[in-house]
KOLZA-247179 format. One line per 3 residues: for each residue x negated, y negated, z negated of C-alpha. Coordinates in steps of 0.2 Angstrom, whole numbers. Layout:
N
X/Y/Z; ...
//
This chain:
242
116/-235/323; 125/-229/307; 123/-211/310
108/-199/313; 99/-201/330; 100/-185/340
85/-181/351; 86/-167/364; 68/-162/368
65/-151/383; 49/-140/385; 47/-140/404
41/-122/404; 48/-106/397; 35/-101/385
44/-99/368; 28/-101/357; 25/-118/365
43/-123/363; 42/-119/344; 26/-129/342
34/-144/351; 49/-143/339; 37/-142/324
27/-157/329; 42/-167/334; 50/-164/317
33/-169/308; 34/-187/315; 53/-190/317
63/-200/304; 70/-189/290; 87/-192/297
84/-189/315; 92/-173/322; 80/-163/333
85/-150/346; 71/-143/356; 75/-131/371
67/-124/386; 75/-120/403; 85/-104/405
74/-100/420; 57/-106/427; 38/-103/426
30/-97/410; 18/-113/411; 17/-127/423
0/-128/431; 3/-133/449; 15/-143/460
24/-127/464; 27/-123/446; 33/-141/443
46/-140/457; 52/-123/452; 55/-130/434
64/-146/438; 82/-139/443; 82/-130/427
76/-145/417; 90/-155/424; 103/-141/420
97/-142/402; 101/-161/402; 118/-159/410
124/-144/399; 119/-154/383; 123/-172/388
136/-175/375; 125/-169/360; 111/-181/361
107/-199/361; 90/-198/371; 81/-185/380
62/-181/380; 54/-172/394; 40/-162/384
28/-158/399; 14/-170/402; 18/-173/421
35/-179/416; 43/-167/429; 59/-173/436
60/-189/426; 67/-200/440; 81/-187/443
84/-185/425; 87/-204/423; 100/-203/437
111/-190/429; 112/-198/412; 115/-215/404
105/-209/389; 86/-215/388; 75/-202/396
57/-202/389; 43/-193/397; 28/-188/385
16/-194/398; 23/-211/400; 25/-213/381
8/-208/377; 0/-218/391; 9/-234/385
5/-231/367; -14/-229/372; -13/-245/382
-9/-254/366; -23/-247/356; -39/-250/366
-45/-259/382; -48/-242/391; -41/-224/387
-46/-207/392; -34/-192/396; -40/-174/393
-29/-161/400; -29/-143/406; -34/-134/422
-45/-143/435; -33/-140/449; -21/-152/440
-33/-167/442; -23/-175/456; -6/-172/446
-14/-181/431; -21/-195/441; -4/-198/450
5/-198/433; -6/-212/427; -4/-221/444
15/-220/443; 15/-229/426; 4/-242/433
-11/-239/421; -25/-233/433; -35/-248/430
-35/-245/411; -40/-227/412; -59/-224/409
-58/-206/414; -44/-193/417; -53/-176/414
-46/-159/418; -54/-144/409; -55/-125/410
-40/-123/399; -25/-114/405; -9/-121/397
-6/-105/388; -23/-106/379; -18/-122/371
-6/-112/360; -15/-95/360; -33/-101/355
-32/-117/345; -51/-116/340; -57/-115/358
-44/-129/363; -51/-141/350; -69/-138/355
-64/-141/373; -55/-157/369; -69/-164/359
-81/-161/373; -69/-169/386; -66/-183/374
-85/-187/372; -86/-187/391; -72/-200/392
-80/-210/378; -96/-211/388; -86/-217/403
-79/-231/392; -63/-224/384; -58/-232/367
-43/-221/365; -40/-203/369; -23/-196/376
-19/-177/374; -13/-172/391; -3/-157/388
12/-154/376; 3/-138/371; -10/-149/363
2/-157/351; -3/-156/333; -22/-157/337
-23/-176/337; -29/-179/319; -42/-165/319
-49/-172/336; -48/-190/329; -58/-184/314
-71/-177/325; -73/-191/338; -69/-206/326
-57/-214/339; -38/-215/340; -30/-199/348
-12/-200/355; -2/-185/353; 10/-186/368
25/-177/360; 24/-188/344; 23/-204/354
38/-199/364; 48/-195/348; 45/-212/340
47/-220/357; 64/-212/360; 70/-216/342
66/-234/345; 76/-235/361; 91/-227/353
89/-239/338; 88/-254/349; 105/-248/357
97/-247/375; 102/-236/389; 96/-231/406
100/-245/419; 113/-240/432; 110/-256/442
102/-247/457; 88/-235/456; 95/-224/443
113/-225/448; 123/-208/445; 121/-198/461
135/-198/473; 147/-183/471; 144/-169/484
145/-151/487; 128/-143/481; 127/-125/486
118/-112/475; 117/-123/459; 132/-119/448
126/-131/434; 127/-146/445
//
């Protein structure tokens, strides 16, 4: 590609401070010529901490993709559960990268076993299902959800890094050789945590940015052979963006 790569990063929630942090961390690792545009849905939950939150967010995430389809070469879903990723891949030919998928695949290349440290304990099943969906359950030493609300990852970074260190040490005791940060709000804490624990730490947002750049550079697009074909045209009541 002989022009700048254009990445559209979508924070799945509507928390503006988190959107700004995601944008900053993405720019820190992107190629100097890559154009980053980070947005959040026009409506939806302040943070995503349950299946209910996730399902409320998905239509508005998809609307972001549709509205800005022509202005990007790849889309990044910057919420660790990768909400709506299958539907997102149906509505665009551009590569769609979820930060969970990207971070897990990167971690899988760095050690025999990895650990994931995430937010509220109630999301344990969501985290485990995400790991299962990408086929890496057998490589996960421990998926640990903590007492951290998603908003706290932005609002109290000192407490967040302490919680991440404690959780990482539990994962290491269970056999983890690499740690994955299981929330977009934790982005930017990878190097500090790595210095504390002495192991590789994967920042999910950073991993997704580099992964998306590589897919675009390779000239690859989402296959429309079967699973991710464009949806059949039909009347959809109550969704003006679709």
